[in-house]
ZAGUVEX-292344 format. One record per atom (N, C-alpha, C, O): x, y, z; residue in three letters. Coordinates in steps of 0.001 Angstrom, whole numbers, plus 500000, padded with zeros to 6 digits. Layout:
BEGIN
XYZALA
...
//
This chain:
BEGIN
500849498807500000MET
500000500000500000MET
500884501243500000MET
501855501314500754MET
500562502200499177ALA
501336503432499101ALA
501275504172500436ALA
500336504003501213ALA
502303505000500685ASP
502360505771501914ASP
501151506706502001ASP
500930507532501115ASP
500387506567503058ARG
499182507381503240ARG
499435508613504105ARG
498515509381504385ARG
500685508797504527GLY
500993509972505335GLY
500206509978506628GLY
500104508959507310GLY
499644511143506966LEU
498896511294508209LEU
497391511198508006LEU
496620511467508928LEU
496971510818506812VAL
495534510869506538VAL
494738509960507467VAL
493632510319507870VAL
495273508791507818ASP
494528507874508681ASP
494366508444510088ASP
493303508319510697ASP
495423509069510597LEU
495313509699511911LEU
494346510877511867LEU
493640511130512844LEU
494302511597510756MET
493324512679510612MET
491901512124510612MET
491015512659511277MET
491695511048509861ILE
490366510442509783ILE
489930509951511164ILE
488758510054511528ILE
490879509422511922GLY
490562508953513262GLY
490130510045514209GLY
489533509765515248GLY
490422511285513868ARG
490081512426514722ARG
488883513234514221ARG
488482514196514877ARG
488310512871513091ILE
487145513621512602ILE
486007513476513599ILE
485628512352513929ILE
485455514567514085PRO
484423514471515127PRO
483065514042514581PRO
482711514309513432PRO
482313513358515464ARG
480894513043515240ARG
480631512211513989ARG
479609512395513328ARG
481531511307513663LEU
481288510357512578LEU
481072508966513158LEU
481724508585514130LEU
480161508214512565SER
479980506821512949SER
481104505990512342SER
481773506456511419SER
481331504776512832PRO
482353503918512221PRO
482125503701510728PRO
483080503692509952PRO
480877503528510322VAL
480569503302508906VAL
480965504523508080VAL
481557504380507010VAL
480645505715508564GLU
480988506944507848GLU
482500507141507791GLU
483042507588506781GLU
483167506803508882ARG
484621506964508921ARG
485299506030507912ARG
486284506402507275ARG
484759504811507776VAL
485303503871506789VAL
485140504427505374VAL
486047504295504552VAL
483995505046505083ARG
483791505630503750ARG
484845506680503440ARG
485367506735502326ARG
485161507521504434VAL
486193508539504235VAL
487551507876504035VAL
488344508299503194VAL
487805506840504812CYS
489080506119504719CYS
489273505511503330CYS
490361505594502760CYS
488230504908502794VAL
488316504278501475VAL
488521505331500389VAL
489240505086499420VAL
487902506491500538HIS
487953507536499511HIS
489288508282499505HIS
489773508689498449HIS
489880508459500690CYS
491067509321500804CYS
492330508487500993CYS
492456507750501970CYS
493261508608500054ASN
494515507858500104ASN
495687508665500644ASN
496747508109500931ASN
495503509967500784GLN
496549510815501342GLN
495899512106501844GLN
494716512354501612GLN
496700512923502538GLU
496128514135503135GLU
495473515040502092GLU
494439515654502356GLU
496080515118500908ALA
495554516016499870ALA
494123515654499479ALA
493322516534499165ALA
493800514349499496ASP
492440513937499151ASP
491442514480500158ASP
490342514892499792ASP
491830514480501437LEU
490941514980502479LEU
490819516491502400LEU
489722517032502540LEU
491934517181502176PHE
491901518639502058PHE
491121519074500817PHE
490573520175500780PHE
491074518209499804GLY
490393518579498564GLY
488889518409498586GLY
488216518782497626GLY
488343517853499660LEU
486898517646499733LEU
486177518937500108LEU
486495519557501122LEU
485213519338499294SER
484338520445499678SER
483333519942500712SER
483182518736500911SER
482650520876501366LYS
481639520477502365LYS
480577519612501705LYS
480142518621502291LYS
480151519966500502ARG
479119519181499809ARG
479646517784499467ARG
478925516794499590ARG
480889517715499043ALA
481479516411498722ALA
481584515543499978ALA
481371514331499929ALA
481914516180501097MET
481951515441502358MET
480572514871502692MET
480455513721503117MET
479538515676502501GLU
478177515242502825GLU
477743514083501924GLU
477079513151502378GLU
478112514147500675ILE
477790513046499756ILE
478541511785500180ILE
478005510679500114ILE
479766511962500608LEU
480594510830500981LEU
480047510111502220LEU
479974508882502247LEU
479667510879503238VAL
479179510250504471VAL
477689509940504413VAL
477179509177505234VAL
476989510529503445GLY
475579510190503259GLY
474605510965504106GLY
473485510507504334GLY
475008512144504584ARG
474090512981505369ARG
474621514415505393ARG
475758514676505003ARG
473787515323505853SER
474213516710505945SER
475091516904507176SER
474943516199508175SER
475998517857507093LEU
476910518162508184LEU
476676519577508666LEU
476387520465507864LEU
476798519800509971ASP
476582521140510518ASP
477620522130509999ASP
477306523294509749ASP
478842521668509839GLN
479909522537509363GLN
481009521696508737GLN
481067520480508920GLN
481873522363507999ARG
482997521671507405ARG
484036521392508482ARG
484245522210509377ARG
484685520237508395TRP
485707519913509370TRP
486861520911509283TRP
487196521394508202TRP
487458521211510425ASP
488641522069510474ASP
489848521195510145ASP
490461520611511039ASP
490184521109508866LEU
491220520188508418LEU
492615520580508912LEU
493452519716509172LEU
492859521890509040ASP
494159522312509572ASP
494332521829511010ASP
495410521370511389ASP
493261521933511814ALA
493326521460513196ALA
493482519942513236ALA
494217519417514072ALA
492798519237512342LEU
492928517784512277LEU
494364517376511939LEU
494892516420512507LEU
494983518095511022TYR
496364517789510635TYR
497314518009511800TYR
498206517196512045TYR
497120519114512522THR
497972519404513681THR
497820518326514742THR
498803517875515330THR
496568517912514984GLN
496329516862515971GLN
496934515537515517GLN
497475514785516329GLN
496843515256514227ALA
497423514018513696ALA
498935513997513902ALA
499501512949514211ALA
499595515145513735GLU
501039515214513991GLU
501345514892515454GLU
502306514183515752GLU
500510515425516376ARG
500691515111517799ARG
500477513626518049ARG
501243512996518779ARG
499425513062517438ASP
499138511638517624ASP
500292510773517130ASP
500637509772517756ASP
500883511162516007ALA
502009510397515469ALA
503191510414516438ALA
503883509409516603ALA
503414511558517074THR
504502511675518053THR
504235510800519269THR
505122510080519728THR
503017510861519791VAL
502654510045520958VAL
502731508562520612VAL
503205507755521411VAL
502264508211519422ALA
502299506802519002ALA
503731506272518978ALA
503986505148519412ALA
504660507074518474ARG
506064506652518456ARG
506601506479519877ARG
507339505536520158ARG
506224507398520770MET
506700507333522149MET
506216506067522849MET
506951505477523641MET
504994505650522564TRP
504371504531523262TRP
504470503213522493TRP
503985502184522963TRP
505085503239521329GLY
505156502012520534GLY
503814501584519985GLY
503527500393519864GLY
502991502569519651ILE
501646502301519126ILE
501689502316517604ILE
502141503289517000ILE
501227501257516997GLY
501060501223515552GLY
499594501416515204GLY
498733501386516083GLY
499317501609513946TYR
497910501703513523TYR
497784501170512105TYR
498701501266511289TYR
496617500609511847VAL
496360500008510546VAL
494970500451510085VAL
494005500381510846VAL
494878500904508842ALA
493616501403508307ALA
492810500278507673ALA
493346499231507309ALA
491521500520507552TYR
490601499549506947TYR
491085499097505575TYR
490859497950505187TYR
491744499978504841VAL
492182499666503483VAL
493526498943503444VAL
493990498571502366VAL
494154498739504590SER
495470498113504617SER
495375496593504504SER
494446495999505050SER
496316495951503807PRO
496345494480503764PRO
496549493850505138PRO
496184492692505342PRO
497127494592506084GLN
497373494065507424GLN
496148494162508340GLN
496168493653509460GLN
495099494805507871TYR
493893494960508692TYR
493282493582508946TYR
493151492798508006TYR
492900493260510196PRO
492344491935510489PRO
491130491607509615PRO
490133492328509661PRO
491194490543508827PRO
490117490253507872PRO
488760490007508516PRO
487735490343507923PRO
488726489429509715LEU
487435489172510355LEU
486699490470510693LEU
485469490502510722LEU
487463491545510950LEU
486816492828511244LEU
486102493391510017LEU
485106494101510150LEU
486606493078508830ARG
485987493579507609ARG
484612492949507373ARG
483820493467506586ARG
484328491841508048GLU
483076491126507821GLU
481882491772508524GLU
480738491473508182GLU
482124492648509495ILE
481009493179510264ILE
480500494479509655ILE
481155495088508809ILE
479332494884510099TYR
478667496059509526TYR
479433497345509805TYR
479525498219508943TYR
479984497459511014ASP
480575498725511442ASP
482003498555511961ASP
482271498808513136ASP
482915498130511096PRO
484300497952511536PRO
484960499298511835PRO
484574500316511259PRO
485943499313512721PRO
486685500567512930PRO
487485500917511686PRO
488095500042511071PRO
487485502171511319ALA
488249502606510145ALA
489743502537510412ALA
490526502202509523ALA
490138502858511651ILE
491535502828512055ILE
491632501973513310ILE
490894502183514272ILE
492535501019513296LEU
492745500159514449LEU
494148500413514998LEU
495143500208514303LEU
494213500856516239PHE
495493501109516896PHE
495919499852517650PHE
495078499115518165PHE
497223499612517711TYR
497686498404518386TYR
499047498610519032TYR
499871499391518556TYR
499265497887520133ARG
500573497775520780ARG
500878496293520907ARG
500132495555521551ARG
501957495860520304GLY
502288494451520277GLY
502180493912518861GLY
502385494644517893GLY
501856492628518742GLN
501759491972517444GLN
500299491778517060GLN
499518491232517840GLN
499927492221515866LEU
498558492009515404LEU
498240490514515402LEU
499128489697515158LEU
496973490142515674PRO
496613488717515730PRO
496915488002514421PRO
496740488557513336PRO
497364486778514542ASN
497606485926513374ASN
496260485537512764ASN
495488484827513409ASN
495955485979511539PRO
494642485678510946PRO
494417484198510669PRO
493289483781510404PRO
495481483402510728GLU
495361481959510486GLU
494923481195511734GLU
494522480035511638GLU
494996481833512901LEU
494638481157514144LEU
493199481477514534LEU
492805482643514509LEU
492404480464514895PRO
491089480762515465PRO
491260481374516846PRO
492179481013517581PRO
490381482293517196ILE
490459483001518473ILE
489170482734519242ILE
488089482680518656ILE
489290482568520548VAL
488132482371521409VAL
487969483583522323VAL
488922483997522982VAL
486774484145522365GLY
486472485206523313GLY
486034484591524640GLY
485226483663524660GLY
486559485102525736ILE
486129484681527074ILE
485860485954527879ILE
486783486706528193ILE
484599486185528206ILE
484235487434528864ILE
483199487178529949ILE
482654486079530059ILE
482936488200530743GLY
481934488085531786GLY
481974489271532725GLY
482583490300532434GLY
481322489108533842THR
481135490187534786THR
482436490625535461THR
483385489850535575THR
482457491875535900ARG
483565492368536714ARG
483433491919538165ARG
484368492083538948ARG
482302491365538527HIS
482019490974539909HIS
481720489481539962HIS
480596489090540276HIS
482702488644539660PRO
482439487217539483PRO
482483486414540774PRO
483000486867541795PRO
481935485228540703SER
482098484245541772SER
483470483599541639SER
484107483679540588SER
483919482955542721ALA
485212482274542694ALA
485208481149541669ALA
486210480923540990ALA
484077480437541553ALA
483999479320540602ALA
484131479822539172ALA
484788479188538347ALA
483501480972538871ALA
483578481517537512ALA
484984482000537196ALA
485475481802536085ALA
485637482634538169LEU
487016483073537970LEU
487925481891537642LEU
488730481937536712LEU
487772480841538431THR
488612479663538233THR
488363479027536870THR
489305478619536189THR
487086478941536469GLN
486791478323535180GLN
487305479178534028GLN
487816478640533046GLN
487180480493534131ALA
487702481376533086ALA
489208481202532932ALA
489720481103531817ALA
489910481167534060TYR
491366481010534030TYR
491756479669533409TYR
492584479611532500TYR
491148478592533913ASN
491519477254533439ASN
491192477054531967ASN
491977476459531230ASN
490035477549531536MET
489644477387530138MET
490615478144529230MET
491029477634528189MET
490976479370529636ALA
491903480165528830ALA
493290479545528796ALA
493955479564527760ALA
493729478997529922LYS
495043478372529968LYS
495063477093529130LYS
496037476824528426LYS
493991476307529206ASP
493912475088528398ASP
493889475414526908ASP
494498474706526105ASP
493198476471526543LEU
493196476892525136LEU
494608477259524689LEU
495018476937523574LEU
495346477935525565ALA
496736478278525240ALA
497562477024524987ALA
498365476987524055ALA
497371476004525804HIS
498109474760525629HIS
497742474065524322HIS
498504473242523814HIS
496573474398523781MET
496140473851522502MET
496497474775521340MET
496128474515520194MET
497219475860521644GLY
497659476783520604GLY
496644477833520218GLY
496753478424519143GLY
495631478089521088ILE
494546479005520749ILE
494631480267521605ILE
494618480166522832ILE
494718481463520994PRO
494685482705521772PRO
493263483064522202PRO
492281482682521566PRO
493191483802523288VAL
491922484275523836VAL
491857485786523678VAL
492866486479523801VAL
490664486285523404ILE
490430487728523332ILE
489405488124524379ILE
488418487422524597ILE
489651489267525031ALA
488727489799526031ALA
488970491302526141ALA
489707491879525341ALA
488342491933527141GLY
488369493383527218GLY
489246493991528281GLY
489113495179528574GLY
490155493206528881LEU
491079493679529906LEU
490345494243531127LEU
490947494961531926LEU
489071493932531280ALA
488308494414532429ALA
488684493637533672ALA
489286492566533589ALA
488327494177534824LEU
488476493437536068LEU
487578492210536035LEU
486611492162535275LEU
487895491229536851GLY
487041490050536941GLY
487341489015535876GLY
488495488633535680GLY
486296488558535184ILE
486416487451534232ILE
487405487759533111ILE
488260486929532805ILE
487305488943532491ASP
488177489281531370ASP
489651489205531771ASP
490462488578531088ASP
489982489854532889GLY
491365489861533328GLY
491874488462533629GLY
493014488125533308GLY
491020487642534250MET
491440486287534567MET
491629485456533302MET
492533484622533245MET
490797485670532295ALA
490973484957531025ALA
492301485336530376ALA
493013484473529863ALA
492632486626530399HIS
493932487046529864HIS
495078486386530632HIS
496048485921530032HIS
494962486347531954ARG
496030485765532761ARG
496202484283532454ARG
497326483807532296ARG
495106483560532371GLY
495204482141532084GLY
495822481875530725GLY
496679481002530586GLY
495390482622529727ASN
495915482443528381ASN
497391482807528322ASN
498184482139527659ASN
497744483871529019SER
499141484300529058SER
500000483290529815SER
501111482973529389SER
499485482785530936ASP
500226481779531699ASP
500443480507530886ASP
501428479797531089ASP
499527480219529970GLY
499667479056529112GLY
500568479286527909GLY
500832478357527146GLY
501043480516527733GLY
501984480806526656GLY
501373481293525367GLY
502062481322524347GLY
500088481684525365ALA
499442482141524133ALA
499529483662523998ALA
499627484367525003ALA
499495484170522766PRO
499509485624522539PRO
498113486211522714PRO
497416486481521736PRO
497713486407523973THR
496354486860524255THR
496103488273523732THR
497039489053523554THR
494835488595523489ILE
494442489829522802ILE
493489490610523702ILE
492476490071524147ILE
493805491865523971ALA
492966492723524815ALA
492476493915524015ALA
493271494608523379ALA
491177494157524040VAL
490582495292523335VAL
490158496327524365VAL
489409496022525292VAL
490643497556524196LEU
490416498610525184LEU
489338499594524737LEU
489059499745523547LEU
488744500258525726GLY
487786501316525458GLY
488402502684525679GLY
487710503638526035GLY
489706502775525464SER
490447504027525643SER
491616504014524690SER
491846503025523993SER
492364505117524653GLY
493596505125523884GLY
494607504173524499GLY
494547503905525699GLY
495526503661523708LEU
496458502647524197LEU
497536503218525105LEU
498303502462525702LEU
497604504523525218ASP
498510505148526180ASP
497809505414527504ASP
498422505942528433ASP
496531505055527603GLU
495756505255528827GLU
495062503949529190GLU
493834503859529176GLU
495869502935529518VAL
495320501614529811VAL
494375501689531004VAL
494712502223532061VAL
493182501138530802TYR
492154501138531837TYR
491564499742531937TYR
491308499103530916TYR
491342499253533173PRO
491568499902534468PRO
493043499894534866PRO
493825499066534398PRO
493402500834535741ALA
494797500961536157ALA
495305499688536814ALA
496490499372536718ALA
494416498952537481GLY
494816497732538155GLY
495305496646537218GLY
495930495683537664GLY
495034496779535933ASN
495479495769534961ASN
496611496265534060ASN
496872495675533011ASN
497275497331534459ARG
498355497858533622ARG
499550496917533569ARG
500177496777532519ARG
499874496269534684LEU
500966495293534651LEU
500596494112533764LEU
501440493573533047LEU
499339493717533816LEU
498873492640532941LEU
498983493062531481LEU
499393492265530637LEU
498625494295531175ALA
498732494792529803ALA
500174494737529316ALA
500434494350528177ALA
501101495119530171ARG
502518495075529795ARG
502970493645529543ARG
503727493371528611ARG
502496492744530387ARG
502871491347530207ARG
502310490786528904ARG
502981490011528223ARG
501102491167528560ILE
500501490709527299ILE
501404491073526122ILE
501674490242525255ILE
501863492317526101ILE
502717492775525008ILE
504053492020525020ILE
504536491585523974ILE
504644491868526212GLU
505951491218526317GLU
505907489764525858GLU
506920489226525411GLU
504742489122525965GLN
504623487718525594GLN
504079487520524181GLN
503634486426523834GLN
504113488570523371GLY
503725488433521978GLY
502270488667521693GLY
501817488457520568GLY
501517489102522697GLY
500110489429522497GLY
499943490864522015GLY
500893491484521539GLY
498736491381522143VAL
498472492710521584VAL
497349493409522343VAL
496394492779522797VAL
497490494720522466LEU
496409495594522912LEU
495847496285521678LEU
496603496784520845LEU
494523496316521557LEU
493857496921520412LEU
492888498004520875LEU
492333497926521971LEU
492693499007520035SER
491687500037520302SER
491364500767519005SER
492214500906518126SER
490131501227518900GLU
489781502085517767GLU
489946503559518117GLU
489702504435517287GLU
490366503826519365TYR
490455505212519833TYR
491892505731519751TYR
492824505016520117TYR
492082506962519278PRO
493428507530519122PRO
494121507696520468PRO
493461507682521508PRO
495435507853520462PRO
496167508104521707PRO
495586509301522445PRO
495145510277521837PRO
495597509203523770GLY
495096510297524581GLY
493609510239524863GLY
493095511086525593GLY
492896509261524306THR
491457509148524525THR
491191508484525863THR
491614507351526093THR
490496509179526741SER
490154508620528046SER
489014507622527919SER
488228507712526976SER
488902506670528848PRO
487774505735528815PRO
486459506466529076PRO
486368507303529973PRO
485467506144528296ARG
484121506708528467ARG
483123505566528514ARG
483342504517527907ARG
482033505765529229LYS
481058504694529428LYS
480603504091528108LYS
480465502873527992LYS
480369504952527102TRP
479836504464525828TRP
480899503803524948TRP
480569503197523928TRP
482171503916525338HIS
483225503247524572HIS
483177501728524732HIS
483574500996523825HIS
482697501254525870PHE
482820499829526163PHE
481847498955525372PHE
482251497892524901PHE
480575499356525203PRO
479731498574524280PRO
480295498559522861PRO
480219497539522176PRO
480860499683522415ALA
481460499727521073ALA
482677498806521011ALA
482888498110520018ALA
483478498806522082ARG
484637497934522176ARG
484244496466522041ARG
484969495670521444ARG
483068496112522613ASN
482652494708522637ASN
482395494137521246ASN
482560492935521039ASN
481995494976520287ARG
481746494462518929ARG
483053494017518266ARG
483044493143517399ARG
484169494616518670ILE
485471494223518133ILE
485895492883518718ILE
486437492034518011ILE
485646492697520014ILE
485950491418520651ILE
485205490291519952ILE
485804489285519571ILE
483890490464519783SER
483077489403519177SER
483440489174517714SER
483365488046517228SER
483830490229517011ALA
484166490092515589ALA
485446489303515385ALA
485533488490514464ALA
486440489532516233LEU
487728488875516056LEU
487722487433516556LEU
488598486644516201LEU
486736487094517377ALA
486642485730517901ALA
485777484870516980ALA
484721485298516514ALA
486245483660516731ARG
485410482702515986ARG
484230482266516841ARG
483163481945516318ARG
484421482254518137GLY
483351481948519073GLY
483653482581520415GLY
484816482816520741GLY
482613482864521208THR
482783483554522489THR
482073482792523599THR
480956482304523424THR
482746482702524747VAL
482180482085525944VAL
481794483187526918VAL
482644483975527334VAL
480515483248527284ILE
480072484129528355ILE
480169483308529637ILE
479377482390529845ILE
481121483627530487VAL
481376482789531660VAL
480320483022532734VAL
479750482071533269VAL
480067484277533043GLU
479103484615534095GLU
478656486045533862GLU
479488486931533666GLU
477355486281533881ALA
476858487620533591ALA
475528487868534302ALA
474590487088534138ALA
475434488944535090PRO
474140489336535641PRO
473187489755534529PRO
473573489847533363PRO
471958490004534902GLU
470940490313533903GLU
471229491602533158GLU
470861491741531991GLU
471890492555533824SER
472183493850533193SER
473621493961532714SER
474093495063532433SER
474313492861532618SER
475740492882532276SER
475984493320530839SER
475216493001529932SER
477075494059530655GLY
477492494412529306GLY
477928493217528496GLY
477991493283527268GLY
478236492102529183ALA
478589490884528456ALA
477440490411527581ALA
477660489753526564ALA
476206490749527975LEU
475051490363527162LEU
474984491183525879LEU
474456490717524869LEU
475517492400525914ILE
475637493190524685ILE
476592492490523731ILE
476341492417522528ILE
477687491976524276THR
478628491230523449THR
477971489993522864THR
478193489657521701THR
477156489312523674ALA
476456488115523178ALA
475578488471521981ALA
475490487705521021ALA
474935489621522040ARG
474109490052520904ARG
474967490293519667ARG
474597489901518560ARG
476119490944519862PHE
477029491147518732PHE
477473489807518145PHE
477526489646516925PHE
477793488849519017VAL
478236487525518566VAL
477211486927517611VAL
477566486441516537VAL
475959486961517997LEU
474903486361517179LEU
474677487159515898LEU
474489486575514831LEU
474695488494515995GLU
474503489332514804GLU
475623489119513795GLU
475397489187512587GLU
476826488863514287GLN
477992488708513412GLN
478175487271512928GLN
479112486979512185GLN
477288486385513343GLY
477342485003512866GLY
478443484171513482GLY
478920483220512863GLY
478862484515514708ARG
479881483748515404ARG
479214482750516362ARG
478002482790516577ARG
480033481855516929ASP
479528480866517884ASP
479420481476519279ASP
480239482304519676ASP
478395481049520014LEU
478173481556521367LEU
477987480393522328LEU
477200479481522075LEU
478727480437523442TRP
478580479435524497TRP
478439480128525844TRP
478811481289526017TRP
477890479379526788VAL
477809479811528179VAL
478611478820529011VAL
478497477610528815VAL
479418479322529935ALA
480215478446530793ALA
479353477882531913ALA
478455478550532426ALA
479640476656532277SER
478829475971533280SER
478861476667534641SER
477883476609535387SER
479976477324534971ALA
480098477974536279ALA
479113479124536447ALA
478784479497537573ALA
478646479682535355GLY
477733480815535449GLY
476269480440535537GLY
475409481317535617GLY
475972479153535525ILE
474574478732535492ILE
473908478829536852ILE
472799479351536961ILE
474567478333537889ASP
473966478302539222ASP
474398479460540112ASP
474006479537541277ASP
475201480354539562SER
475726481466540340SER
474670482539540601SER
473824482786539741SER
474703483185541776PRO
473818484325542025PRO
474018485459541014PRO
473098486233540749PRO
475242485549540448GLN
475544486575539448GLN
475252486093538030GLN
475647486752537068GLN
474570484959537880GLY
474414484353536569GLY
473052484487535925GLY
472705483684535058GLY
472267485479536323ALA
470930485617535731ALA
471002485811534223ALA
470189485258533482ALA
471960486586533776GLY
472111486827532342GLY
472547485589531588GLY
472071485332530482GLY
473459484811532183THR
473906483586531520THR
472776482569531454THR
472636481865530454THR
471970482485532507ARG
470826481564532475ARG
469832481965531391ARG
469240481112530731ARG
469657483265531217LYS
468743483741530170LYS
469245483341528789LYS
468453482968527923LYS
470554483415528582LEU
471115483013527292LEU
470861481533527019LEU
470606481136525882LEU
470932480721528074VAL
470683479288527909VAL
469238479040527499VAL
468973478208526631VAL
468298479758528120THR
466887479581527743THR
466632480019526304THR
465669479582525674THR
467502480884525793GLU
467348481360524414GLU
468129480501523419GLU
468146480794522223GLU
468782479431523915GLY
469410478476522999GLY
470909478365523055GLY
471483477556522326GLY
471589479162523909ALA
473043479060523997ALA
473441477727524614ALA
472786477248525539ALA
474505477132524108LYS
474982475843524598LYS
475897476038525799LYS
476721476953525824LYS
475743475170526792VAL
476583475216527989VAL
477815474344527774VAL
477702473197527343VAL
478998474892528077ILE
480238474115527987ILE
481010474265529293ILE
480787475203530058ILE
481915473330529531SER
482690473367530770SER
484191473285530536SER
484969473392531484SER
484613473095529278SER
486048472939529025SER
486438473474527661SER
485603473628526770SER
487734473756527516ALA
488277474203526234ALA
488166473115525179ALA
487969473403523999ALA
488293471854525609ALA
488246470740524657ALA
486911470692523916ALA
486858470287522755ALA
485834471105524585GLU
484516471094523943GLU
484454472082522783GLU
483773471835521788GLU
485158473190522911ILE
485174474190521837ILE
485859473624520606ILE
485338473720519495ILE
487031473032520807LEU
487762472485519671LEU
487014471315519040LEU
487091471114517828LEU
486293470542519850LYS
485500469443519318LYS
484395469980518415LYS
484125469415517355LYS
483752471076518836GLU
482700471677518005GLU
483264472190516690GLU
482591472146515660GLU
484491472672516724TRP
485122473205515514TRP
485837472117514712TRP
486384472384513642TRP
485828470904515228ASP
486501469778514573ASP
487977470087514351ASP
488533469839513281ASP
488597470639515400ILE
490018470977515356ILE
490776470017516260ILE
490386469803517408ILE
491848469444515752THR
492717468610516565THR
493688469509517316THR
494441470256516691THR
493686469452518636PRO
494563470352519402PRO
496025470169519027PRO
496495469046518845PRO
496736471282518914LYS
498179471263518699LYS
498834471774519978LYS
498715472946520336LYS
499524470870520650GLU
500117471233521935GLU
501132472360521756GLU
502085472236520987GLU
500915473451522472ALA
501838474586522422ALA
502836474468523581ALA
502536473827524588ALA
504009475078523449PRO
504973475037524550PRO
504383475645525818PRO
503808476732525775PRO
504519474967526922ARG
503998475460528190ARG
505066476299528872ARG
506162475821529165ARG
504723477565529121GLN
505707478446529727GLN
505496478492531235GLN
504354478558531689GLN
506573478458532023PRO
506422478562533480PRO
505926479944533875PRO
506130480917533149PRO
505275480023535027LEU
504842481322535525LEU
506062482193535815LEU
507080481706536305LEU
505949483502535503PRO
507050484394535866PRO
507270484371537374PRO
506351484071538136PRO
508484484687537798GLU
508806484673539220GLU
507861485593539976GLU
507677486752539603GLU
507267485073541034GLY
506358485869541840GLY
504944485891541317GLY
504103486569541907GLY
504629485185540237GLU
503270485182539694GLU
502334484496540680GLU
502713483522541332GLU
501112485008540786PHE
500159484471541750PHE
499457483227541215PHE
499476482968540011PHE
498852482475542089SER
498004481353541707SER
496572481822541595SER
496241482928542024SER
495707480982541014VAL
494295481338540908VAL
493690481529542284VAL
492933482475542505VAL
494016480640543213SER
493432480743544547SER
493866482026545241SER
493071482661545933SER
495134482411545057ALA
495613483652545674ALA
494913484859545076ALA
494544485791545790ALA
494732484835543744TRP
494040485936543092TRP
492602486028543570TRP
492099487122543826TRP
491932484873543692THR
490546484857544157THR
490453485416545566THR
489538486176545883THR
491406485036546409ALA
491382485488547792ALA
491595486991547908ALA
491087487620548836ALA
492345487572546970SER
492653489006547047SER
491674489863546267SER
491859491076546159SER
490628489244545718LEU
489725489975544829LEU
488712490828545573LEU
488126491736544983LEU
488492490561546847ALA
487414491222547572ALA
487528492743547499ALA
486531493437547300ALA
488758493261547663HIS
488935494716547600HIS
488567495254546231HIS
487889496276546123HIS
489013494570545179THR
488745495009543812THR
487252495103543548THR
486793496040542895THR
486491494135544051LEU
485076494079543759LEU
484281495185544432LEU
483094495352544153LEU
484912495934545305HIS
484199497018545992HIS
484671498390545540HIS
484459499385546233HIS
485313498444544375LEU
485801499729543865LEU
484735500526543143LEU
484939501702542840LEU
483591499899542860GLY
482474500637542284GLY
482472500768540798GLY
481749501619540280GLY
483244499972540057TYR
483212500043538600TYR
481905499490538079TYR
481368498531538632TYR
481390500088537022GLU
480185499552536399GLU
480518498257535675GLU
481642498052535217GLU
479525497392535581ASP
479769496075535003ASP
480017496181533507ASP
479126496547532742ASP
481230495858533104ARG
481675495903531711ARG
481364497237531095ARG
481666497461529923ARG
//
């Protein structure tokens, strides 16, 4: 692909555009001059609606220069929808991000990925099952994707990482503002072990409540199938379950979330037809994949056990974060 200059970073900063509209601009503009050459009317035709005002392209260019500097400082790369390196599974959904920012190694498109997600306020049984399932998948050569949230997501990342897989975390903030702060060491470990942090938000973007449902569509899109481990009735994990079904991916519910007091949402999914599973082997059996044993990496010095993590979780669960 020819050098696109700063046009992708400019497109990532255009205000008040939907992902679909941003992709249209990305496809149309191959360099900064293409964006500067658009009249207000041409912009409106391109995005398919009227605009209150023309974008301040000079300000967008200045901001893009700042973003490029921050990206270099933090080791953040970015890939546009039109790039050959853009994850192909993301192109299959209705509203893919036009620009995908990453720290680490982009996911191998040849490997199937399993999503493992759930509540930030899990039971001990659900935490243990999320960890074990993710670690077993790693031993079978399968990476796990989740949202780096407290609770189930974080434990799934830890299990997959402990098993030696390049786990994938999708953030609802810029990659220089890892959230939650309690998982920043985990984020660093993910990168060091060949995994990746992903976000559609430019550097410097703070986490916002509405970013997380949008983030969840990326998790479900990149996963061939997703396991909802445990979810209350109002959990954001159920939003992800809806994305999974809309995107034509596989959906499972983990057995630990069925009888849990926090499992009203998971039980509802079962009544609506979701299959209950209890192990990583069941996923590969459904996909008719023969497990390929991956090298098992020892825990880093001082790494905690599942039981120790469960025992220390009580403080975390009272920090008041909204569920997913």
